[in-house]
N, C-alpha and C positions, 0 to 999 in steps of 0.2 A: 504494500500500500504506500502511496505517496504521502510522506509525512505532512505535506502542506495542506492536505485535506482534513487534518485534525484541527478542530476549532476549540478555542478556549472560551468558556462561558463564565463571565465574571461572578454571577450569583453562585454558581456551583463551586467555583474556586474559593470563594469566601467562606465556604463551609469547612475548609481545611485549616487547622491552626497553623500560624506562620512558624517558620524555622527561626531559631535563635541565630545570631551572627556566627557563633561557633559551629552550630549544626550545618549551616549553609556552607561555610568554608570547608568543613570536613567532607560534605557531599561533593562539592566541586572538585576537591583534590582527588577523591575516589574516582569520579567520572573521567577526569583528565588522565589518570593513571591506568584505569582498567576499561574505560568505555562505559556505555550504558548497558549494564548486564541484564537488568530486569525489563520486561516489556512495559510500555505505557498502556494503561487501561482506557479503552475508548467505548463510549455508548454506541453500539452498533447502528441503531436506527437513526441517530441524529449526528453521528460523527463528531461528538463532543468529548473532549478529554475529561476523564473522571479521576484519574490517579497518575501522578508523575509530572505535575506542573513544574516543579523545581528542576527536575532532570531535563525536561524538554527545553526550558529556558537556557540551561547551561549548554546543552547539546547544540541548540540553535546558535548560540553566541560563539561557540568554538568550532562549528561545522562538524560535529560528531554525529554519526548515524545512530539511529535507535529503532527498535522494533515495537510493534503494538500488538495488543490482544483485545479482541472485541467481546463485549458482553451485551446481552439483550435484556431490555427492561420494558415493562408494560407502559410506563409513563415517567414523568419528571420526578414525582414524589418517590417512586421506587429507586430512581437513580440517586436522589438525595440521600435516602436511607442507606444505600450501599456505601456512598462516600463517607458518611458519618461513622457507620458501623466499622468500616475498614480501618479507621484510625486507631481503634482501641488496641489492636494486637500488634501495631507496627512501631509506635513511637513512645518515647519516655515522656508522656504528658504529665503535667502537674495535675493534682487532684481537681483543682477548679476547672481546668480545661476539660477533664473527663466528665465532670458534672455538667458543664455547659453543653457538651456534645450530647449527653443523655437527654437533656431538656429539649434540645432540638429534635431528637427522635420523638419525644413525647408529643410535641406539637404536630409532627408529621403523622404519627399514629392516630392522633385525635382527628385530624383532617380526613385520613383514610377511613376511619371508623364511621364518620358521618356519611361518607360516600357509600359505604358497604354495610350500613346498619342492618339492612334486611337480610344480608347474607350471613349474619352471625355475630356482628359486633366486633369489639376490639380484639378479642382473642383470635378470631380468624384473620383479622387484618394484620396483627403482629406475626402470626404464624406463617402468613403468606408473604411476608416482607422479603426483601432481598437477602437479609441476613439469614432468615430461616432457610432459604433456598441453598445458600452456600455455607452458612454458619461458620464463619472464620473464628479462630480462637481469640479470646480476650487476653488480658494481662496474665502472664505466666503460662500461656498456652492452653488455658481452660476454656471450654465452651461456655458461652454466656447466655444462650437462650435454650428453653426446653425444646424437645423434639415435638413433632405433631402428636396431639392427643394428650400431652401432659397438661395439668391444670395450670392456669396462668393468672397472675395478678400483675397488672401493668407496672405499678409503683415498685414492686419487688424486682421485676425484670429490669427496669431502668436502673435501679440501685445496683443490681448485680453487674449490669453492663458497665457502669461507672466504677465498679469495684469500691463501693462505699455503702454505708447504711442509708435507708431512705430518709432518716432524720437529717443526715449530712447533706443529702441531695436537696431537701427542703431549704437548708441554709444557703446552698448555692443559688437556688431560685430567688431567695430573699435578697442576697447580695447583688445578684445580677440586676434586680429591679431597683435597688436603692443606692448602690455604690457609684462613686465617680470612676472615670476611666483610669485614673492613676492607680487607684486601689485594685481595679480589675487587672491592670497590667502587672502589678506586683504579685498578685495571686497566680497569674499565668506563668510568671517567671519562677514561682516557688519561693519568693522572698518573704512571704507571710502565709499564715494558715487560714483556712476557711473558718475555723472556730473563733480565732482571735478577731478577725474582721467582722464576723457576724455579731459578736458581742459588742464591739464598738459601734457598729451601725445601729443595732437595735437600741443600745443605750441612748444614742443621739436622737433617734426617731421617737422613742418613748418619752424622752425629755421634751421634745417639741410638742408631743401630744399633751403632756401634762401642763405645759405652758399655756396651750390653747384652752385646756379644761379649766385652769385656774381663773382665766378671764370670765368663765361662766359660773363660778361659785356664788351661790346666793349670799347676799350681804349678811343675812341673819343666821347663817349656818354656824352652829357652835363649834368650839375647838374639838380636838380629837377625843378628849375625855368625855365630852357631852354628846358624842355622836353614836354611842352604842349602849345597849343593855342586853343582858342574857338571863335566861330563866331555866331552872330545872323543872321540867314538866313533861307530861306525856301527850303527844299529839292526838292520841285516841280520845282524850278528854276535851278536845276542841279548842284549847289554848284561849280561855276566856280573858286572860290578861292582855290580849292584843285586841284593840278596838276594831270595829267594823270599818271597812273601806279606809284603812290607814296605811296600806302598804302599796308601793309602786310595783315591786318585783319580788317574786318568790324564786330564789335560786338555791337549789338543794340537791344533795346526792344521797338518796335513801339507801338502806341495805338492799342487796340483790337476792339473797337466798329465798327459797319458796315460803318459809315460815313468816317472812316479813311482808308478804303480798298485801295483807289487810291494811298496812300503813299507807298504801297508795290510795285507798278509798278515803281514809281519814285525811290525807293530804289534800285530796280533791275538795272535800267538804270545807276544810279550813281556808284554802285558797279562795274559794267562791265567796266566803264571808269577808275575809280581811283585805282582799285586793280592791284597790280603787277602781272606779269605772275606767276602762282602757288598760287596766293592769294585766300582767301576764306572769306565767310560771315557766321556769326553765328547769327541767328535771333530768338529771343524769341517771342512767340506769344500765343494767346488764341486758343481755339479749336472750338468755335462756327462757325467761317467762315474759318476753316482750308483749305478746298478744294480750295476756291477762293484765299486765301493767297498763297498757293503753286503754283497755276496757274500764279499769277502775279509775284511772285519772280522768276519763271522759264522763264519769258519772255526774260531775257538777261543773266541768270546764269544757271548752271547745278545743278539740285538737286543731293545731295550726300548721306545724311543720316538724319533720324529723331532721335533726342535724347530726354532724359527726364531730366527736371529740377525739383527736389523735393522741396516742399515748406512747411516744417513743421512749425506749428504756423499760417499758412494761410489755411483756408478751406472755401473759398467762396461758397455759395449755389446759383447755377445758376438756378433760378426759371423757366426761360423760357425753360430750358432743363431738369429740375428735376434731376440735378447732383450736388453732393458735390465734388468739385475737389481739389486735393492736389498735383498737378503737372502741369507743363507747357511744351508744346513742344518747343524744340530747333531745328530749321531747319538749317542744314549745307548745304551750297551751294558753289560751286567752280566756278572759271573762266575758268580753263582748266585742271581740275583733281587735285588729291592730291597725294603727294609723301612723306609726313611726317611720323612720327612714329605712331604706333597703339595707339588709344585713347579710353578709356572707354566711353560708351554712356549714363551714368547716372551721373548727376551733382546735387549738393545739396546746399541749403541755410541753414545756421544754425539759422537764425532768420528773423523775419518780420521787415522791416525798412521803414517806411513811413514818417520819420522826415523831409525830405527835399523836397519830391514830393509825391503827392497822388498816383502816379503810380510807385514809386521808388522801386528798388530792393536792397537787402542787399549787403554790401561790401564782406561778406563771400561768397555769391553765385556768384557774378561777379568774385571774385578772383579765384574761382574754374574753371571758364570758361577761364579766361584770361591766367592763369598760365599753364593750361594743353595744350592749343593750341599754344600760342605764346612763344617767347623766348626774353630775354633781348635785347634791341636795336630795336626790331620790332616797327613799327608804326601802331597804332590802331586808327581807325576812328569810332566814334559813331555819326551818322548824325541825330539822334533823342535822344539826350543825357539826356533830362530832367535836373535833378540837378547835373549830372556829376559823378555819382558813378563809371561808367566804367573808367572814367579818373583818379579818385582817386586811384583806384586799379592799373591802368597802370603805373602811375607815381611812385607809391610806389614800384612797382616790376621792375623798371628800363626799362620800355617801353616808347616810345614816344606816345603822345596822341593828336588827333585832334577831337574837339567836336563841334557840331552844334545843334542849336535849334531855332525854330521860336519865342518862347516866351522870351522876354527880361528879365523878372524876373527870369526865369529858368537859363538863361545865366549868370545873375548877381550872382545867388546862386552858380553856378558851378565855376565861377571865384573865389569867396570868399573861397570856399572849397579847390580849387586847390592851392590858395595862402597860405592857412593855412597848407596844406600838405607840401609845400616847406619850410615853416618856422618851423614846429613842428615835422616833421617826419625825421628820420635819413636815409640817403642813405646807411649807412653801414649795 
């Protein structure tokens, strides 16, 4: 084939991470010494170069001959997938580069899934991708995608392709959205870590959010010590110490085992009484008894939406169902509808935290829920509060908090934590 019939497509070339100066110099030295040993890969139907751009440029500049190898693809997205997937087994990429490549695959798979939804959804789309057809090895020579017929979770496959946890891949996505180009360049060169930059960027963005929130704090909001109260009481008794229509949000995480299912009926009754008009409840729960949980919660409230709470670092193996779970349902219920702003339905905990209660959730996870739904000055009730993590987050973010738990030791722990919050955390 005449090499001049090979075309370079700028969009496809941009999918390939650039070489460092050292890598480019070493490649040029090898080509000048040995010639172009490996064939350039060309998209047969379009005569577009897919792999070997650097070698082609070097060969053209020095008048060195090269060979080509044709590959056939159904369309442009398949060619893009092949280019991206082909990078993983070939180059010493920095973790951030691997993550970005995986995220590019995610968008391509999503587009292909929409096109082929009726043909079986994302599983068939991924399994029929260019990588599945050729399945080149990933880092260390390991295969990175399941064979046809194996069960497939897209987030797990992407993380495996990138050779990182899906939690780290989420951080790459966050950094790619919020970081400046200088930071991304340092990450691509391996001069800093994903975790370090994620923490810095998140700290900055959270600080900016808090600054905006502080501007909306009601003038009559009391200081931290006056923003909370907790009670030792049984939700089955109706919580008469809490006034009717006095609460903006109920945010709670009841126990999941079967023997606690009646609590969800009691919770529904209490919420219907204490929530203000337009108020709502966000209830975290397990999945084993989810149909019964939904039935009981809907006895006095209106089901509104099911949301996902991601729990990286927690991966309990539910032997009775043969499921390894990495998320929890968040059930959104309203008293009389919802008229607030649009809310994303995926929430995330950054860490597992069982220091204060064996069923406890992390402050980062509860903060994601509290701050996205409520606003400063709102009153939040957790009638099954455990060690009071919802309250810590509510008080810290300028909300009022009412907490209840049947266990006196949990109430004592919550009081101690909330008192510490008052003494040690700044309201500014």
